[in-house]
N, C-alpha and C positions, 0 to 999 in steps of 0.2 A: 579474502571473502568472496563468496559466492553472491549475486546480485541478479534478480529475476525483474524483467519490466514485460509488460504487454503492452502493444499501442499499434494504432495504426497512423498515416502518414499527417492526420491532424494536429499530433503531438511531440513533433522529433524537434522542434525549436527548445520545449520544454524539455525533452528528455536531455538532449544535450546540455542545458543548464544544469540540471539535475546531477548528471553525472560528472560534470567539472565542478558543482559543490562538493559531491562527496568524496574527489581527488584532493582537492584543496581542504578538505576539513581533517581529512586523515593520510598527513603528507609521508606517513613511515609504512601505509600499508598497501597491498596491491590486491586487484581487483578482477573478477572474471564477471564481466556483464553477458548475462543471458538475454537476448531480445528474442521475445516469441510473439509471432505474427502470421498473417496469411495473406497480406496484401502489399506490405511493402515492397517497393522496387529496386534495384539493384542500384539505381542513383539513389535512393534515400538512404541506402545503407553508405554508400561512398561518402555522402555528406555527414553522416553522423560520424564515421570512421575519421574524417579529416578534420573534425571540431574538437578531440579528443586526443589528449596527452596519454601515447600508447606505451609510453617505458614503464607505467606501472599499472596497465590493466590490458587486458583481453577481451575482446569482443567476438561474442559467437553466436550466430543469428541460429535460430529455431524455426524454420517453417512449419507451421501447424494448420492440418485440415481435419477437424475431427467433425465428420459429417453427422455423427448422433446428436450434434447440438442446433440441428436445423431449425427445430421445431421450439426453440429456446427463446423468450422474450427478449426480442434487441431493440434497440432505437438508435437514433444519431448520438444520443449522450450516452448510452451502454452499447457499443456494438459487441459482435461476438468476440473479439479477442478476450474481453472482460472474462469470461469462462476459463481461459487457458490457465489462470491461478489456479483454480478450483483442482487443476488434472496435472497440478505442476510434475508431482511427482513419478507420472506415469511416462513423461517424454524426457526428462532430465537424466543426467548419467547415473548410472546404477549405483556406484560407489560413492556418490556423492551424500552428505547426510542431513546437511542444513544448507539452506538458502533464503537470503532478505529478499521478499517480493517489495518493491517499491513503484505507487505510481509516478508517471512523469510529471506530475504538479506538485512536486515537493523541492525542496532546497536542505540539504545538510549541513549545518551549522557548527557542529562539533564532533569529535570520534565518538563511532558506533561501535568499537570492539566490544565495550563492557554487555550491550544490547545482543551485539551477535554471538556472543559465545554463552548466553546464559542457560542455566538450566532448564530444561523443558519441563522438568519433574512429572515426567510419563505422557506431557499433553503434546497434543499435535500441532499446534500454533502458539505462536506467542503474539500480543497483540492490544490493543489500546482501543476504549470505547470514547467516543465525542459526547454520549450525551449523560446529563448528571442522572442520576439513581430515580428520580422521580418522575422523569420523561420517558426511561426505558419502559414502561406500561403499556404505552401505545402498539409498539413493537411484540411486545409479549402476548398481548393479542391479536395484533395483525397475523403473526405468525405462528401461536399457538406455542409459544416455547414456554420453558419452565419457569414458575415464579422468580426465582433466584439468576437468573441469565444475565451474562454480561454482554449485551450487544456490542460487537466490535466494527469498526471501521476498516473495512477490507483493504486499503490504501496502503498500510504498513504490516506486513506478517513476517513474523519468521516462521520458516516452515522447517519441521520436522519431519525431512523426507523418509529417512529411515522406518518410521512408525506409520508413515503413511503408504508405504509401499505395502506393510505386512497386514494394515486395517483397511483401506479405501475400498468401498464398494461402489463404482461406476455406477451399477444398475440402481441403487440406493440413491444417489444425487438426479439423476433424472427423474426416477420416480417422484422426489421432492418437487421439481421443476413443474412435472404435470401437474399435481396435486397445488401447488400454491401459484402458478402462472398467472393467476387473476388477480393476486395481491401484491406480488412482487413489487416494492417501488424502486429498489436498488437492487436488482436481481442477481449478480452475483454475491454482493454483500450478504443479501437475504439467506440464500441458498446457503452460505457457508454457515451465517449463524443458526440457520434452524437444522442443519443437518449434524454439526459439530458444536453445538451450544456449550456440549459438558466436556468439551475436549480442547478448551481455549486458556492460555494462560494469560490472565490481565497484567498489562505493563502501564506504567504511567504516562497518559498521554501529553502532560506538559514536557515531558522530556521525550518522547519517543514519537509522538504524532500530534504535534499541535495544530488545531486550525485556528481559523480566525475567531469563530463563534466562541470555540470553547475557553482561546483565550480572554474573550471580553467576559466571558461567563465567570473567569476565576479572578478577574481583574475586578471585577463588580464585587465577589462573594469571596474574600480570601479566607476562607473559615479555617483551612488546614496549613497555611502558613503565616509564619511570625510577621514577615516583610509583605507588603502588596507586590502583585505580579505586575511587570513592567516591561518596555524594550530591553532594558540593561541587565533586567533578571533572565530573561528569553535568551539574552547572549551568551551570558555565562552558563546557564544549566539547560538549555534545549538542545537536542542533537537534530530532531526530524522535525521540520515545519511543510504543513502539508496544506496547499490552498486549496480545499476540499469544495465541493458545491460550484455554484456559479458564480461565485465572487474569485474573481481571478485578479493578481496584479498586472497582466499583461492587457487586461481590457478597459477600455475607456472610464467605464463609470465604476471602478472598482474602490471600495470603502474599507479602508481598516489601516490597522497599522504594520502589521506583519511583514507587507509588501515591501519593506525597505532591504529585508533580506534577499529577497528575488531581484531588487535593482542592483544591490551591491554585486551580485554573481554576476548578473547579465552585464553589467558596465566593466568586467575585467578587459 
């Protein structure tokens, strides 16, 4: 399976934990990790390689320099590297048909093969939303999205590289950034939703991109489930846990229940 990550040196520790969690929870599978960056040092890459079992994975460095993104909105929280996932099809091997993008602030606790091999049904991406339907109206108005849009979180995205190479117009992305740059709250995520909202296959966030907030929402309102959502349910059913937002289990003031999975991997 092909895995794409984009980061700077601030997330090396979390990347190593994410990679080890993926290997642990998928013990019979082999992986190629593509690390796209513009600022990691040779020492950073040595550290990453030294902390990973290389018997089932290959780590491939992709140093990216997209000068056309110099005017895109960036901040300490949203560095330029986050845009690299949008244009992954342009710099990954031409014969690669699909790749799973994962943010570094993730742990994988169950096999992902079913998700990785999903039928795209003609869509460019497969991804999940962290927002209940009644809260998506804010993004609909802010980004002028279709009323039936499915606003996805871009931290976990299966990419249909074959179709992206055929259909992706880089200038369309740049034009969108220029037009909406003053209202982009989550820049790369907003851009992906704004440009490709009609080309995303929705997948279950409880299984493939479970955040602390969405976990609590479902725990308090188990409308679609016969049993309540709890840690035991997550351990048996969820594949990917995403510590999105500012509430991280490696920070002192973390509040939540899903941090137990991060700490289990960290403590190995």
